[in-house]
C-alpha positions as CSV (number, residue, x, y, z in Angstrom):
1,M,-31.1,-24.0,-4.1
2,T,-30.7,-25.9,-1.4
3,P,-30.5,-24.9,2.2
4,D,-26.9,-27.6,2.2
5,E,-26.0,-24.9,-0.9
6,S,-27.1,-21.9,0.4
7,A,-25.2,-22.4,3.6
8,K,-21.7,-23.0,1.5
9,R,-22.7,-19.6,-0.4
10,L,-22.8,-17.7,2.5
11,E,-19.2,-19.6,4.0
12,I,-17.7,-19.0,0.7
13,E,-18.8,-14.9,0.8
14,H,-17.7,-14.7,4.7
15,A,-14.3,-15.8,3.5
16,E,-14.1,-13.4,0.5
17,A,-15.6,-10.9,3.6
18,M,-12.6,-11.6,5.8
19,I,-9.8,-11.1,3.1
20,E,-11.9,-7.7,2.2
21,S,-11.8,-6.5,5.5
22,A,-8.3,-7.7,6.3
23,M,-6.9,-5.8,3.4
24,W,-8.8,-2.3,4.1
25,E,-8.2,-2.7,8.1
26,N,-4.3,-3.1,7.5
27,K,-4.1,-0.9,4.8
28,D,-1.9,2.4,6.2
29,K,-0.8,-0.5,9.1
30,D,2.4,-2.7,10.0
31,D,0.9,-5.4,11.2
32,H,1.8,-7.5,8.7
33,Q,0.8,-10.7,11.1
34,A,-2.5,-10.1,12.0
35,E,-3.5,-9.4,7.8
36,L,-1.9,-12.8,7.4
37,D,-3.7,-14.3,9.9
38,A,-7.0,-13.1,9.0
39,Y,-5.8,-14.7,5.0
40,N,-4.9,-17.9,6.7
41,S,-8.2,-18.3,8.5
42,A,-10.3,-17.6,5.3
43,R,-8.4,-19.7,3.4
44,K,-8.9,-22.8,5.6
45,I,-13.0,-21.9,5.5
46,L,-12.5,-22.2,1.3
47,E,-10.6,-25.2,1.3
48,N,-12.2,-27.4,3.8
49,L,-15.4,-26.9,1.7
50,S,-16.7,-29.7,0.2
51,G,-19.2,-31.2,-2.2
52,L,-20.0,-27.8,-4.0
53,T,-22.0,-27.7,-7.5
54,P,-20.1,-26.3,-10.1
55,T,-21.3,-22.6,-9.4
56,L,-20.0,-23.2,-6.0
57,E,-16.7,-24.7,-6.9
58,K,-16.1,-21.9,-9.3
59,E,-16.7,-19.6,-7.0
60,R,-15.0,-21.0,-4.1
61,N,-12.3,-21.0,-6.7
62,R,-12.0,-17.4,-7.6
63,V,-12.4,-16.5,-3.8
64,L,-9.5,-18.8,-2.9
65,S,-7.1,-17.4,-5.9
66,Y,-7.8,-13.5,-4.5
67,C,-6.7,-14.7,-0.7
68,L,-3.8,-16.6,-2.1
69,L,-2.8,-13.1,-4.2
70,R,-3.4,-11.1,-0.7
71,T,-1.7,-13.9,0.8
72,D,1.6,-13.5,-0.9
73,E,1.1,-9.4,-0.9
74,V,2.0,-9.4,2.4
75,L,4.5,-12.1,2.8
76,M,6.3,-9.7,0.3
77,R,6.1,-7.5,2.2
78,M,7.4,-9.4,5.0
79,D,10.4,-9.7,3.0
80,N,9.2,-13.4,2.2
81,E,9.9,-14.1,-1.1
82,N,10.0,-17.8,-0.6
83,E,7.4,-19.6,-3.1
84,T,6.5,-16.6,-4.7
85,L,6.1,-17.9,-8.1
86,E,4.4,-20.9,-7.2
87,R,1.7,-19.2,-4.9
88,V,1.0,-16.4,-7.9
89,S,0.9,-19.5,-10.7
90,G,-1.4,-21.5,-8.0
91,A,-3.4,-18.5,-8.0
92,L,-3.7,-18.5,-11.3
93,K,-4.8,-21.9,-11.8
94,L,-7.6,-21.5,-9.4
95,A,-8.6,-18.4,-11.2
96,E,-8.6,-20.1,-14.6
97,N,-10.8,-22.9,-13.1
98,S,-13.1,-19.9,-12.2
99,G,-13.6,-18.6,-15.6
100,D,-13.4,-15.1,-13.7
101,D,-11.8,-12.7,-16.1
102,V,-11.0,-10.1,-14.0
103,Q,-9.2,-12.6,-11.6
104,I,-7.3,-13.6,-14.4
105,A,-5.7,-10.6,-14.8
106,R,-5.0,-10.0,-11.3
107,C,-3.1,-13.4,-11.2
108,Y,-1.1,-12.4,-14.8
109,L,-0.6,-8.8,-13.2
110,A,0.6,-10.2,-10.4
111,L,2.6,-13.1,-11.5
112,G,4.5,-10.4,-14.2
113,I,5.5,-8.3,-11.1
114,R,7.0,-11.5,-9.6
115,L,8.9,-12.7,-12.4
116,L,10.2,-9.0,-13.0
117,N,11.6,-8.5,-9.7
118,Q,12.8,-12.1,-10.3
119,G,14.9,-10.2,-13.2
120,Q,12.6,-11.6,-15.7
121,I,11.6,-8.6,-17.6
122,A,10.9,-10.4,-21.3
123,E,8.6,-12.9,-19.3
124,A,6.5,-10.0,-17.5
125,E,5.6,-8.5,-20.4
126,K,4.1,-11.6,-21.9
127,N,2.2,-12.2,-18.6
128,W,1.0,-8.3,-18.6
129,R,0.0,-8.2,-22.5
130,K,-2.8,-11.5,-21.4
131,V,-3.8,-8.5,-19.2
132,F,-4.5,-6.5,-22.6
133,E,-5.9,-8.8,-23.8
134,L,-8.1,-10.0,-21.3
135,A,-9.7,-6.3,-20.8
136,E,-11.4,-5.8,-24.0
137,G,-14.7,-5.5,-23.7
138,F,-14.4,-4.7,-20.5
139,D,-14.5,-0.8,-20.3
140,D,-17.4,-0.5,-18.0
141,N,-16.1,-3.2,-15.7
142,D,-14.7,-1.0,-13.2
143,D,-12.5,-4.0,-11.3
144,M,-11.2,-5.4,-14.6
145,Q,-9.9,-1.0,-15.9
146,Q,-8.3,-1.4,-12.3
147,V,-6.3,-4.0,-13.3
148,L,-5.3,-2.8,-16.7
149,A,-4.2,0.6,-15.2
150,W,-2.0,-0.7,-12.3
151,T,-0.3,-3.0,-15.5
152,L,0.1,0.3,-17.2
153,L,1.9,1.8,-14.5
154,A,4.0,-1.6,-13.6
155,R,5.0,-1.0,-17.8
156,A,5.4,2.5,-16.9
157,H,8.5,1.1,-14.3
158,V,9.8,-0.7,-16.7
159,V,10.4,1.5,-19.7
160,N,11.8,4.4,-17.0
161,A,13.9,1.9,-15.8
162,K,14.6,1.7,-19.4
163,S,15.6,5.7,-19.6
164,L,13.2,6.2,-21.9
165,Y,11.2,8.8,-20.1
166,N,8.7,10.4,-22.8
167,Q,7.9,6.9,-23.8
168,A,7.0,6.4,-19.8
169,L,5.0,9.3,-19.7
170,A,2.9,8.5,-22.5
171,I,2.1,5.2,-20.6
172,L,1.2,7.0,-17.4
173,V,-1.3,9.7,-19.1
174,Q,-2.9,6.3,-19.6
175,A,-3.3,5.1,-16.6
176,E,-4.3,8.2,-15.1
177,G,-6.9,8.5,-17.1
178,I,-8.4,5.4,-16.3
179,L,-7.4,5.9,-12.7
180,I,-9.5,9.4,-12.4
181,R,-12.5,7.3,-14.4
182,I,-12.7,4.6,-11.9
183,K,-11.8,7.3,-8.5
184,N,-8.8,4.5,-7.6
185,Y,-6.8,7.2,-5.2
186,A,-4.6,4.5,-4.6
187,G,-3.3,4.1,-8.2
188,L,-3.4,7.5,-8.7
189,A,-0.7,8.1,-6.1
190,A,1.4,5.6,-7.1
191,V,1.2,6.7,-10.8
192,H,2.5,10.3,-9.9
193,N,5.1,9.1,-7.6
194,L,6.4,8.1,-10.9
195,Y,5.6,11.1,-12.7
196,A,7.7,12.9,-10.1
197,Q,10.7,10.7,-10.8
198,V,10.3,10.7,-14.6
199,Y,10.4,14.6,-14.4
200,A,12.8,14.7,-12.6
201,A,15.3,12.6,-14.9
202,L,14.2,14.8,-17.9
203,G,15.3,17.8,-16.0
204,E,11.7,19.6,-14.8
205,P,11.9,20.0,-11.0
206,D,8.7,22.0,-11.1
207,K,7.4,19.5,-12.4
208,A,8.4,16.7,-10.2
209,E,7.5,18.5,-7.2
210,A,4.0,19.4,-8.4
211,S,3.5,15.5,-8.9
212,R,5.1,14.9,-5.4
213,K,1.9,17.2,-3.8
214,Y,-0.7,15.0,-6.2
215,A,0.8,11.7,-5.2
216,A,0.6,12.8,-1.1
217,E,-2.6,14.4,-1.9
218,Y,-4.3,11.1,-3.7
219,R,-2.2,9.1,-0.3
220,E,-4.7,10.6,1.5
221,L,-7.8,10.8,0.2
222,S,-7.0,6.4,-0.2
223,S,-6.8,6.7,3.5
224,K,-9.7,8.1,4.4
225,E,-11.4,5.4,1.8
226,S,-10.0,3.1,4.5
227,R,-11.4,4.5,7.6
């Protein structure tokens, strides 16, 4: 690798570190603008890179796709849904150009959720099926398993909304098993929040309360991870 290529790789790595740092630092805060500013700075670094080798171009596309997803997420928390489908679709295109299956799966999950938010349930399901297809053969990849578990959780929300409570519980059991194995506490908190809703709807208040307590415990564990 030439000195120029090494310098550009370091810039890509620096941008990715900026994205990760902004995500963790603002995980339990409401300073959305600071998080957004960090993502915009990382995006500028990535978009200003030129003359990349094919390998570095793929790596830049992967990180830029990730940056766009994080940007879209924080904008949604700021109640700014303008162009969300365009943003996530753009992230998906970059991910596909990068050839990184985990990032592609993240984009399909996000796109499905955005479509669901707009009432396009069938289209959302189509995107989530892509995640399940991509996850085949990635049993030992924790990043892919995390995407798979969050996709199952999204599907469980849809099933719960249809009052198919036992089916929702079965999906949640799958998601929980994956999240326990990879120790994803934020995901486990979200799973138990939904468990509580489902058990309440089934008329099982004791189980609902137990799930709420588990959710609180996992939120605390997740919070400690970012400290």
